C-alpha positions as CSV (number, residue, x, y, z in Angstrom):
1,M,0.0,-0.1,0.0
2,Y,2.7,2.4,0.9
3,N,4.6,1.6,-2.4
4,L,1.4,2.1,-4.3
5,I,0.6,5.4,-2.7
6,M,4.3,6.7,-3.5
7,S,4.1,5.3,-7.1
8,I,0.9,7.3,-7.7
9,R,2.3,10.4,-6.1
10,N,5.5,10.2,-8.3
11,F,3.4,9.5,-11.3
12,L,1.3,12.6,-10.8
13,F,4.4,14.8,-10.3
14,D,6.0,13.3,-13.4
15,M,2.9,14.0,-15.5
16,G,2.0,17.3,-13.7
17,W,-1.5,16.2,-13.0
18,G,-2.6,17.9,-9.7
19,L,0.8,17.7,-8.2
20,K,3.2,20.4,-9.8
21,Q,6.8,21.2,-9.3
22,Q,8.0,24.7,-9.1
23,A,11.3,25.7,-10.7
24,F,13.4,28.7,-9.7
25,D,15.8,30.8,-11.9
26,V,18.8,29.9,-9.8
27,P,21.1,26.9,-9.7
28,L,19.4,24.4,-7.3
29,I,21.4,21.3,-6.1
30,S,19.4,18.7,-4.4
31,V,21.1,16.1,-1.9
32,G,19.0,13.2,-0.8
33,N,18.4,9.5,-0.6
34,L,15.8,6.9,-1.1
35,S,16.1,5.5,2.5
36,M,15.2,6.7,5.9
37,G,18.6,8.2,6.6
38,G,22.1,7.4,7.6
39,T,23.6,7.8,4.1
40,G,25.9,10.9,5.0
41,K,23.8,13.7,3.7
42,T,25.3,16.3,5.9
43,P,29.0,15.6,5.1
44,H,28.2,15.6,1.3
45,T,26.2,18.8,1.7
46,E,29.2,20.4,3.5
47,Y,31.4,19.2,0.7
48,L,29.3,21.0,-1.8
49,V,29.3,24.2,0.3
50,K,33.1,24.1,0.6
51,L,33.5,23.4,-3.1
52,L,31.2,26.2,-4.3
53,Q,32.6,28.7,-1.7
54,Q,36.1,28.0,-2.9
55,T,35.1,29.3,-6.4
56,G,33.6,32.5,-5.0
57,K,29.9,31.4,-5.2
58,D,27.4,32.8,-2.6
59,V,26.0,29.5,-1.3
60,A,22.7,29.0,0.7
61,V,21.5,25.7,2.2
62,L,17.8,25.1,2.6
63,S,16.8,22.3,5.0
64,R,13.7,20.9,6.6
65,G,15.4,21.3,9.9
66,Y,14.5,17.8,11.2
67,G,14.2,17.5,14.9
68,R,13.8,21.2,15.7
69,A,11.1,22.5,18.1
70,T,10.0,25.3,15.7
71,K,7.8,25.5,12.6
72,G,7.9,27.5,9.4
73,F,10.7,29.5,7.9
74,R,13.6,30.3,10.0
75,L,17.0,31.9,9.0
76,A,19.9,30.6,10.9
77,T,22.1,33.0,12.8
78,D,25.4,32.6,14.7
79,S,23.3,32.3,17.9
80,S,20.8,29.8,16.5
81,T,20.5,26.6,18.5
82,A,19.8,23.0,17.4
83,S,16.4,23.2,19.1
84,E,15.5,26.3,16.8
85,I,16.8,25.1,13.4
86,G,17.8,21.4,13.8
87,D,21.2,19.8,14.5
88,E,22.4,19.4,11.0
89,P,21.6,23.0,9.8
90,R,23.3,24.3,13.1
91,Q,26.4,22.2,12.3
92,I,26.6,23.7,8.8
93,K,26.1,27.2,10.0
94,Q,28.8,26.7,12.6
95,K,31.3,25.3,10.1
96,F,30.4,27.9,7.3
97,P,29.4,31.1,9.0
98,D,29.4,32.8,5.6
99,C,26.9,30.4,4.2
100,T,23.1,31.3,4.3
101,V,21.4,28.6,6.2
102,A,17.6,28.4,6.3
103,V,15.0,25.8,7.4
104,C,11.4,25.3,6.2
105,E,9.4,22.2,6.0
106,K,7.9,23.5,2.7
107,R,10.8,24.0,0.5
108,V,9.0,26.1,-2.1
109,V,8.1,28.6,0.7
110,G,11.6,28.5,1.9
111,M,13.0,29.4,-1.5
112,Q,10.5,32.3,-1.9
113,Q,11.5,33.6,1.5
114,L,15.2,33.4,0.7
115,I,14.6,35.3,-2.5
116,T,12.5,38.0,-0.7
117,Q,15.3,38.2,1.9
118,R,17.9,38.8,-0.8
119,Q,15.9,41.4,-2.5
120,E,15.3,43.3,0.7
121,E,19.1,43.2,1.2
122,G,19.6,44.6,-2.2
123,K,21.2,41.4,-3.5
124,T,20.6,39.8,-6.8
125,T,20.6,36.1,-7.5
126,D,23.8,36.4,-9.6
127,N,26.5,34.2,-8.3
128,W,24.0,32.5,-6.0
129,V,23.8,28.7,-5.6
130,V,21.2,26.9,-3.3
131,V,21.8,23.5,-1.9
132,L,18.6,21.6,-0.9
133,D,19.4,19.3,1.9
134,D,17.3,15.9,2.0
135,A,14.9,17.0,-0.7
136,F,14.7,14.0,-2.9
137,Q,11.2,13.1,-2.0
138,H,10.1,16.8,-1.6
139,R,9.1,17.1,-5.2
140,Y,7.1,20.3,-5.0
141,I,10.4,22.1,-5.8
142,K,12.3,21.2,-8.9
143,P,16.1,20.9,-8.5
144,G,18.3,21.6,-11.5
145,F,20.8,19.0,-10.4
146,S,20.0,16.0,-8.2
147,I,22.5,14.0,-6.1
148,L,21.2,10.6,-4.8
149,L,23.2,9.0,-2.1
150,T,23.0,5.3,-1.1
151,D,24.9,3.4,1.6
152,Y,27.5,0.9,0.7
153,A,26.3,-1.4,3.6
154,R,22.6,-1.2,2.5
155,P,22.3,0.0,-1.2
156,Y,18.8,0.6,-2.3
157,Y,18.9,-2.4,-4.7
158,A,19.2,-4.6,-1.6
159,D,16.5,-2.8,0.4
160,R,12.7,-2.8,0.5
161,V,10.1,-0.2,0.7
162,L,8.6,0.6,4.2
163,P,7.4,-1.1,6.3
164,W,9.5,-4.1,5.2
165,G,12.6,-2.2,4.5
166,R,13.9,1.4,5.0
167,L,13.1,2.8,1.5
168,R,10.8,5.8,1.4
169,E,10.0,4.9,-2.3
170,S,10.9,2.2,-4.7
171,A,14.4,1.9,-6.3
172,E,12.8,3.2,-9.5
173,G,13.0,6.7,-8.0
174,A,16.7,6.6,-8.6
175,Q,16.0,7.4,-12.3
176,R,15.4,11.0,-11.2
177,A,19.0,11.5,-10.1
178,D,21.7,13.1,-12.2
179,V,24.4,11.5,-10.0
180,I,24.4,8.5,-7.7
181,I,27.0,8.4,-5.0
182,V,27.7,5.1,-3.1
183,T,28.7,6.4,0.5
184,K,30.6,5.1,3.4
185,C,32.6,2.7,1.3
186,P,35.8,1.0,2.6
187,K,38.8,3.1,1.7
188,H,40.4,0.2,-0.2
189,L,37.3,-0.7,-2.2
190,S,38.6,-2.5,-5.4
191,A,37.6,-1.4,-8.9
192,T,36.1,-4.8,-9.4
193,Q,33.9,-4.4,-6.4
194,A,32.9,-0.9,-7.5
195,E,31.9,-2.3,-10.9
196,E,29.7,-5.0,-9.3
197,I,27.9,-2.4,-7.4
198,R,27.5,-0.1,-10.3
199,T,26.1,-3.0,-12.4
200,K,23.5,-3.8,-9.6
201,L,22.5,0.0,-9.4
202,M,21.6,-0.1,-13.1
203,P,22.2,3.6,-13.8
204,L,20.7,5.2,-16.9
205,P,23.2,6.2,-19.7
206,T,22.9,9.7,-18.6
207,Q,23.7,9.0,-14.9
208,Q,27.2,8.8,-13.4
209,V,28.1,6.6,-10.4
210,F,30.6,7.9,-7.8
211,F,32.0,6.1,-4.6
212,T,33.0,8.0,-1.5
213,C,34.3,7.1,2.0
214,F,34.6,9.1,5.2
215,D,37.9,10.6,6.1
216,Y,38.2,11.2,9.8
217,G,40.1,14.3,10.7
218,S,41.9,15.2,14.0
219,P,39.5,15.5,17.0
220,Y,39.3,18.8,18.8
221,E,38.2,20.0,22.2
222,A,34.5,20.9,22.3
223,A,35.1,23.6,24.9
224,T,38.0,25.4,23.1
225,N,38.1,24.0,19.5
226,E,41.8,23.3,20.0
227,A,43.2,20.2,18.4
228,A,43.5,17.1,20.5
229,E,44.9,13.6,20.4
230,L,42.8,10.4,20.5
231,P,42.8,8.9,24.0
232,Q,43.4,5.3,25.1
233,D,40.0,4.9,26.6
234,A,36.8,6.7,25.6
235,L,33.1,6.9,26.0
236,V,31.9,7.2,22.4
237,L,28.5,9.1,22.7
238,T,26.4,9.2,19.5
239,G,22.9,10.2,18.4
240,I,23.3,9.3,14.7
241,A,21.7,6.6,12.5
242,K,24.8,4.4,12.0
243,P,27.6,4.8,14.5
244,L,29.4,1.6,13.6
245,P,31.9,3.1,11.2
246,L,33.0,5.6,13.9
247,Y,33.5,2.7,16.4
248,A,35.6,0.8,13.8
249,Y,37.7,3.9,13.2
250,L,38.4,4.5,16.8
251,E,39.2,0.9,17.6
252,A,41.5,0.7,14.5
253,H,43.4,3.7,16.1
254,G,43.9,1.9,19.4
255,V,41.0,3.4,21.3
256,E,39.3,1.2,23.8
257,I,35.8,2.4,23.4
258,R,32.6,2.1,25.5
259,P,29.6,2.9,23.1
260,L,26.7,4.9,24.5
261,A,24.3,5.2,21.5
262,F,21.0,7.2,21.2
263,P,18.6,7.4,18.3
264,D,19.3,9.6,15.3
265,H,18.6,13.3,16.0
266,H,18.0,12.4,19.7
267,A,16.9,15.3,21.9
268,F,19.1,14.8,24.9
269,T,17.4,15.1,28.3
270,S,18.6,15.6,31.9
271,A,18.0,11.8,32.3
272,D,20.4,11.3,29.5
273,A,22.9,13.6,31.1
274,D,22.7,11.4,34.3
275,K,23.3,8.4,32.1
276,I,26.4,10.1,30.4
277,N,27.8,11.3,33.6
278,A,27.6,7.9,35.3
279,A,29.1,6.1,32.3
280,F,32.0,8.5,32.0
281,A,32.6,8.3,35.8
282,E,33.3,4.5,35.5
283,L,36.1,5.0,32.9
284,P,39.8,5.0,33.9
285,E,41.6,8.3,34.6
286,G,42.6,10.1,31.4
287,S,39.7,8.9,29.5
288,K,37.7,11.1,27.1
289,V,34.2,11.4,25.8
290,I,34.1,11.3,21.9
291,T,31.1,12.5,20.0
292,T,30.3,13.7,16.4
293,E,29.9,17.3,15.2
294,K,26.2,16.8,14.8
295,D,25.7,15.5,18.3
296,A,28.0,18.2,19.8
297,V,25.6,20.9,18.7
298,R,22.8,19.2,20.7
299,L,25.0,18.3,23.7
300,R,25.7,22.1,24.1
301,L,22.0,22.5,25.1
302,L,22.3,20.0,27.9
303,P,23.3,22.1,31.0
304,T,23.3,19.1,33.5
305,L,26.4,17.4,31.9
306,S,29.0,17.2,34.7
307,E,32.1,19.5,34.5
308,A,34.2,16.3,34.0
309,V,32.4,15.5,30.8
310,K,32.4,19.0,29.5
311,A,36.2,19.3,30.2
312,N,36.9,16.0,28.4
313,L,34.5,16.1,25.5
314,L,36.2,15.7,22.1
315,V,34.5,16.1,18.7
316,Q,35.5,13.9,15.9
317,P,35.0,15.7,12.5
318,I,34.6,13.7,9.3
319,E,34.9,14.7,5.6
320,V,33.9,13.1,2.3
321,K,36.6,11.7,0.1
322,F,36.0,10.4,-3.4
323,L,37.5,7.1,-4.3
324,F,39.3,6.2,-7.6
325,G,40.6,9.8,-8.1
326,D,37.1,10.9,-9.1
327,A,36.8,14.1,-7.1
328,E,37.9,16.3,-10.0
329,K,35.3,14.5,-12.3
330,F,32.6,15.1,-9.8
331,N,33.6,18.7,-9.1
332,T,33.6,19.4,-12.9
333,K,30.0,18.2,-13.1
334,I,29.0,20.7,-10.3
335,Y,31.0,23.5,-11.9
336,D,29.5,22.9,-15.4
337,Y,25.9,22.8,-14.1
338,V,26.3,26.0,-11.9
339,D,28.1,27.8,-14.8
340,A,25.4,26.9,-17.3
341,N,22.6,28.0,-15.0
């Protein structure tokens, strides 16, 4: 039934019968997936922001703002919290302060508001690029370039539609993408393995397939943003969909970990703080708490964390790395689309 409803919905959008898409006269790049999450949308969105800002583009990110306590259109400021705009938009604004970040559950309304804001500030849409975060199923807005992410550990061809799987729509939806990226791959994925995956994805002749992995950077102190070393023992505190790759990375670098996992986008409570404080107190002297950048923006809202946890909280950043030397090929596709539009 769910698959039937989604198929009818997509058919109506494709035909323009009752459900219509709205295009905007600016470059719109959509980043999304077919599944319920955990494919690495935020790191790939950050990759695009960094890439475009390096070329002098004025970049905006428009997101739904999942997990926020507010509704409607909100423009992120330096003082916005995860509760106001969502953890991922807050993370992006924190890392790229010159990037315009906005949230709105209705992307068309969000775009209209962003354009109005620029007009009020006396800015034109020249040199402007908008990245639509998690907008693959939000079809009321028509992107000019669509990037579809799928997890190496659970590609959409090996998954099923809800409720028997994690797909929001059938794998046929992948045909709307311009580019398909297989994310969270092993760093040493062979060309033969990649070709097997590419064959199973069955891309259209017009679609290109890329493979990426996560490159873990040096951790830094949450309190001071100063670089830090990985400890011997750590409480690994996460509220993300799939923390296993982080566990594997830390263990491979000699960290004795104690995982403490919460659901994705978890809103930490005082009861959670008690659990975190107690778990950290049991670790040997010199231990640290390691968390992700996304979780760090929510943990900052938790005043009941112990001083010991706050003083020993490390943030583990991640970046996207393209395999097989394909970064330049991908970058060129983005440049070509933006320059042509």
